[in-house]
C-alpha positions in Angstrom: 10.5 -6.3 -26.7 8.6 -5.6 -23.5 5.3 -3.7 -23.8 5.2 -0.4 -22.0 2.5 -0.3 -19.3 0.3 2.7 -19.5 -0.4 4.1 -16.0 -2.2 7.4 -15.1 -2.8 9.4 -12.0 -6.2 8.8 -10.4 -8.4 11.8 -9.6 -9.4 12.6 -6.1 -13.0 11.3 -6.5 -11.6 7.9 -7.7 -9.3 7.6 -4.7 -12.1 8.7 -2.3 -14.5 6.1 -3.8 -11.9 3.4 -3.4 -11.2 4.3 0.2 -14.9 4.0 1.2 -15.3 0.7 2.9 -11.5 0.1 3.3 -10.3 0.2 6.8 -7.2 2.1 7.8 -6.2 3.5 4.4 -5.7 7.3 4.3 -4.7 9.8 1.7 -1.7 11.9 2.6 -0.9 14.4 -0.1 -0.3 12.2 -3.2 0.1 8.9 -1.3 -2.0 6.2 0.2 -0.9 5.3 3.7 -1.8 2.7 6.3 -0.4 1.9 9.7 -0.3 -1.7 10.8 0.2 -2.3 14.6 1.8 -5.5 16.0 2.5 -7.0 19.4 6.3 -6.8 18.9 9.2 -6.0 16.5 9.5 -9.6 15.2 5.8 -9.6 14.1 6.5 -6.3 12.3 9.4 -7.8 10.4 7.3 -10.9 9.4 4.7 -8.5 8.0 7.4 -6.5 6.1 8.6 -9.7 4.5 5.1 -10.6 3.4 4.6 -7.2 1.9 8.0 -7.4 0.1 7.0 -10.7 -1.5 3.7 -9.3 -2.7 5.3 -6.1 -4.0 8.1 -7.9 -5.8 5.5 -10.0 -7.6 3.8 -6.9 -8.8 7.0 -5.0 -9.5 5.6 -2.1 -7.5 7.1 -1.3 -4.1 5.7 0.8 -1.2 7.8 2.9 1.2 7.9 1.2 4.6 8.5 2.9 7.9 9.2 0.2 10.5 9.0 1.0 14.2 9.1 -1.3 17.2 5.5 -2.5 17.0 4.2 -0.9 13.8 4.8 -0.6 10.1 3.4 2.3 8.1 3.1 1.7 4.3 3.0 4.6 1.8 2.0 3.8 -1.8 2.3 6.1 -4.8 3.4 5.8 -8.4 6.4 8.2 -9.0 6.1 8.2 -12.8 2.6 9.8 -12.5 3.3 11.9 -9.5 0.6 10.4 -7.3 -1.8 7.5 -6.8 -2.5 5.2 -9.6 -4.5 2.0 -10.1 -1.2 0.1 -9.4 -1.3 1.5 -5.8 -5.0 0.5 -5.3 -4.3 -3.0 -6.6 -1.2 -3.4 -4.3 -3.1 -2.1 -1.3 -5.9 -4.6 -1.9 -3.4 -7.4 -2.3 -1.6 -6.5 0.9 -4.9 -6.4 2.9 -6.0 -9.7 1.4 -2.8 -11.6 1.7 -2.0 -10.4 5.2 -5.6 -10.9 6.5 -5.5 -7.5 8.1 -9.0 -6.8 9.3 -8.6 -3.8 11.5 -6.9 -0.5 10.9 -6.4 2.9 12.4 
């Protein structure tokens, strides 16, 4: 039998503290968002595929809005109705694995 993972919604102060020192991540309502800008559509799709691999490995998936030269990620945990530690962990892994050093 699989253990049930306990996840809870983070308070505003915890999310603000996490965002300090993290480039590009913003809080929009109950989601973390970040826009990644690329030179062309193909680079955007390569990025989406990297994020998909990371997300599948963590069994936690962001919403992705793909435009010609940009991808906006939105992370939240539906079962808690907001941002959880799972979202912060996934955001950190995405930044690390994609070597994204600048943000909007």
